[in-house]
C-alpha positions in Angstrom: -11.8 -30.1 -2.2 -14.7 -28.6 -4.1 -14.3 -25.1 -5.7 -15.6 -22.1 -3.7 -19.2 -21.2 -4.2 -20.3 -17.9 -5.6 -21.3 -16.8 -2.1 -17.8 -17.7 -0.7 -16.2 -15.7 -3.5 -18.3 -12.7 -2.7 -17.5 -13.0 1.0 -13.8 -13.3 0.2 -13.8 -10.1 -1.8 -15.6 -8.3 1.0 -13.0 -9.5 3.4 -10.2 -8.1 1.2 -12.1 -4.8 0.8 -12.4 -4.5 4.5 -8.7 -5.1 5.0 -7.8 -2.6 2.3 -10.0 0.2 3.8 -8.7 -0.5 7.3 -5.0 -0.3 6.2 -5.3 2.1 3.3 -1.9 3.8 2.5 -0.8 4.7 -1.0 -2.6 1.8 -2.7 -5.5 3.1 -4.8 -8.1 0.7 -3.4 -10.3 3.4 -1.8 -10.0 5.8 -4.7 -13.0 6.8 -6.8 -10.6 6.4 -9.8 -11.0 2.6 -9.4 -14.0 1.3 -11.4 -16.5 -0.6 -9.2 -16.0 -3.9 -11.0 -12.2 -3.8 -10.2 -12.3 -2.7 -6.6 -12.7 -6.3 -5.3 -9.8 -7.6 -7.5 -7.6 -4.7 -6.6 -8.4 -5.2 -2.9 -7.4 -8.9 -3.3 -4.0 -8.0 -4.7 -3.6 -5.5 -1.8 -4.7 -8.0 0.8 -2.1 -10.5 -0.4 0.7 -7.9 -0.5 -0.2 -6.3 2.8 -0.5 -9.5 4.8 2.7 -11.0 3.3 4.6 -7.7 4.0 3.3 -7.8 7.6 4.8 -11.3 8.0 8.2 -9.8 7.1 7.9 -6.6 9.3 5.3 -6.7 12.0 5.2 -8.2 15.4 8.0 -9.9 17.3 8.3 -13.2 15.3 11.8 -14.7 14.8 13.3 -14.5 11.3 12.7 -18.3 11.0 9.0 -17.8 11.8 8.6 -15.0 9.3 10.2 -17.0 6.5 8.0 -20.0 7.3 4.9 -17.9 6.9 6.1 -16.5 3.6 6.9 -20.0 2.4 3.4 -21.1 3.3 2.0 -18.2 1.2 4.2 -19.5 -1.7 2.7 -23.0 -1.3 -0.8 -21.4 -1.3 0.0 -19.7 -4.6 1.1 -23.0 -6.0 -2.2 -24.5 -4.8 -4.0 -21.8 -6.8 -2.1 -22.9 -9.9 -3.3 -26.4 -9.2 -6.9 -25.2 -8.9 -7.1 -25.6 -5.1 -7.3 -22.2 -3.4 -8.1 -23.5 0.1 -10.3 -21.8 2.6 -8.4 -18.5 3.3 -10.6 -15.6 1.9 -7.5 -13.8 0.6 -6.6 -16.8 -1.6 -10.2 -17.5 -2.6 -10.5 -13.9 -3.9 -7.0 -14.1 -5.5 -7.9 -17.4 -7.2 -11.0 -15.8 -8.7 -9.3 -12.7 -10.0 -6.2 -14.5 -11.3 -8.5 -16.8 -13.4 -10.7 -14.0 -14.6 -7.9 -11.5 -15.5 -5.1 -14.0 -16.2 -2.9 -12.5 -13.6 0.6 -14.1 -13.7 1.2 -15.9 -10.4 5.0 -15.2 -10.9 4.4 -11.6 -9.9 3.0 -12.7 -6.6 6.0 -15.0 -6.1 8.2 -12.0 -6.8 6.6 -10.1 -4.0 7.1 -13.0 -1.6 10.8 -13.2 -2.7 11.3 -9.5 -1.9 9.6 -9.8 1.5 11.8 -12.8 2.4 14.8 -10.7 1.4 13.8 -8.0 3.8 14.0 -10.7 6.6 17.5 -11.9 5.6 19.3 -8.8 4.1 19.9 -5.5 5.7 22.0 -3.6 3.2 23.0 -3.4 -0.5 26.4 -2.8 -2.1 25.3 -1.4 -5.5 22.5 0.7 -6.8 21.7 -2.1 -9.3 21.0 -4.4 -6.3 18.5 -1.9 -4.9 16.8 -1.7 -8.2 16.6 -5.5 -8.4 14.9 -5.4 -5.0 12.4 -2.8 -6.3 11.8 -5.1 -9.4 10.4 -7.6 -7.0 9.0 -5.5 -4.1 7.2 -2.7 -6.1 7.1 -3.3 -9.8 4.8 -6.4 -9.6 2.0 -4.2 -8.2 2.1 -1.8 -11.2 2.2 -4.8 -13.6 -0.8 -6.5 -11.8 -2.8 -3.3 -12.1 -2.1 -3.0 -15.8 -3.2 -6.6 -16.2 -6.4 -5.9 -14.3 -7.2 -2.9 -16.6 -6.3 -4.8 -19.8 -3.3 -2.5 -20.4 -0.4 -5.0 -20.0 1.5 -4.1 -23.2 5.3 -4.4 -23.2 6.0 -0.6 -23.4 3.5 0.2 -20.8 4.8 -2.5 -18.4 8.3 -1.0 -18.8 7.2 2.5 -18.0 5.2 1.2 -15.0 8.3 -0.5 -13.7 10.2 2.8 -13.8 7.4 4.6 -11.9 7.0 1.8 -9.3 10.7 1.7 -8.7 10.8 5.5 -8.3 8.0 5.3 -5.7 9.7 2.6 -3.8 12.9 4.7 -3.7 10.9 7.7 -2.5 9.6 5.6 0.3 13.1 4.7 1.3 14.1 8.4 1.5 11.0 9.1 3.6 11.7 6.3 6.1 15.5 6.4 6.4 15.5 6.6 10.2 12.5 4.3 10.7 13.9 1.5 8.5 17.2 1.6 10.5 15.7 1.9 14.0 13.0 -0.7 13.5 14.6 -3.2 11.2 18.3 -2.3 10.9 17.9 -1.8 7.2 19.8 0.7 5.0 18.6 1.0 1.4 21.3 3.5 0.4 23.9 1.6 -1.7 27.0 1.1 0.4 29.2 2.3 -2.5 27.3 5.6 -2.6 27.7 6.0 1.2 31.4 5.5 1.0 31.8 7.8 -2.0 29.8 10.5 -0.3 31.4 10.1 3.1 28.4 8.8 5.0 28.8 6.1 7.7 26.2 3.9 9.3 26.8 5.8 12.5 25.5 9.0 10.8 22.3 7.2 9.9 22.0 5.7 13.4 22.5 9.2 14.9 20.1 10.9 12.4 22.8 13.3 11.4 22.3 15.7 8.5 25.5 17.2 7.3 27.2 18.0 3.9 28.0 14.4 3.3 24.5 13.2 3.9 23.1 15.9 1.7 25.4 14.8 -1.1 24.0 11.2 -0.7 20.4 12.4 -0.7 20.9 14.6 -3.8 22.4 11.6 -5.6 19.4 9.5 -4.8 17.0 12.3 -5.8 18.6 12.6 -9.2 18.2 8.9 -9.9 14.5 9.0 -8.8 13.8 11.9 -11.1 15.3 10.0 -14.0 13.1 7.0 -13.3 10.0 9.2 -13.1 10.9 10.9 -16.4 11.3 7.4 -18.0 7.9 6.3 -16.8 5.9 9.6 -17.0 4.5 9.1 -20.6 2.4 6.2 -19.2 0.3 8.8 -17.3 -0.8 10.2 -20.7 -1.0 6.9 -22.5 -3.6 5.4 -20.2 -7.1 6.8 -20.6 -9.9 7.3 -18.2 -9.7 6.7 -14.5 -6.5 4.8 -14.5 -4.7 7.5 -16.4 -6.1 10.2 -14.0 -5.0 8.2 -11.0 -1.5 7.7 -12.4 -1.1 11.4 -13.3 -2.0 12.3 -9.7 0.6 9.8 -8.5 3.2 11.3 -10.8 2.6 14.9 -9.8 2.4 13.8 -6.1 5.7 12.1 -6.4 7.4 15.2 -7.8 5.9 17.3 -5.0 7.3 15.0 -2.4 10.7 15.0 -4.2 10.7 18.8 -4.1 10.1 18.7 -0.4 12.7 16.1 0.2 15.2 18.2 -1.7 14.3 21.3 0.4 14.9 19.5 3.7 18.5 20.8 4.1 18.4 20.9 7.9 16.9 17.5 8.6 16.7 14.8 5.9 15.2 12.3 8.4 11.9 14.1 8.7 9.0 12.8 6.6 7.3 15.4 4.3 3.5 15.2 4.3 1.0 16.1 1.6 -1.8 18.2 3.0 -5.4 18.2 1.9 -4.7 21.3 -0.2 -1.8 19.5 -1.8 -4.1 16.6 -2.8 -6.7 19.0 -4.3 -3.9 20.6 -6.3 -2.8 17.1 -7.5 -6.2 16.5 -8.9 -6.2 19.8 -10.7 -2.7 19.1 -12.1 -3.8 15.7 -13.3 -6.8 17.1 -15.0 -5.1 20.1 -16.7 -1.4 19.7 -17.1 0.5 18.1 -19.9 3.3 15.5 -20.0 5.9 18.2 -20.7 4.7 20.2 -17.6 5.0 17.1 -15.5 8.5 16.2 -16.7 9.9 19.7 -16.7 8.2 20.7 -13.5 6.5 23.7 -15.0 3.7 25.5 -13.2 
């Protein structure tokens, strides 16, 4: 099979950008902070992750069908390594940006491994097991972005991992009820649940009581530690990427504060308003690392 033409590559990137804009969530594809020459590659990473995640979560497929689709994506990644991207626009774009920016294909395989685990595993005994899931489900995205920006130095990658894991854990706290209702998943470590006196029935019933608050507070403390460990990266990175990351860091802390304040119903999802987002831009432009870590005004 002949390599894709320049026109096919352009069309593939446009396909990925369209997918990213239609399904934009917290991924910074649509942000003005992303330089124009990186928007296509960032969208290609997003399109891969979004479509693979949908295989694991969306629709009414059987677990076997979900795993088969994820295995097929793994084979297509192997085909990229062999120089044969195929005719899927996501993989045509991915092949181009992996070659241009030397993106490690192992990071994409990590994502597929995490998505496959979501199909087959519904709970975790230890916090270390949840972090291992985050290592594969969230951390690869931060690492890929650092590679795209030419910032993939060891210390920066480690701090990115801490931030990405923290963001994944925040998502778990925002979606406790939804994850359980829709997929039967519990991301609280089972050991923590036992020690705090929280049963699966309490999660199924959406019950907020003293035991549940103890469990939430334990998770919030861990997340803050991860954010503190990763926060220096927001001031190490210059230009647009640093600005974007500082907004994410300040936004994460604002969400954590609201999660901590929900003493009556920990199952409701805090939302950032337009005014919040304007405030995050101001914080990112004016505040120091110490103000971010210490939560100063």
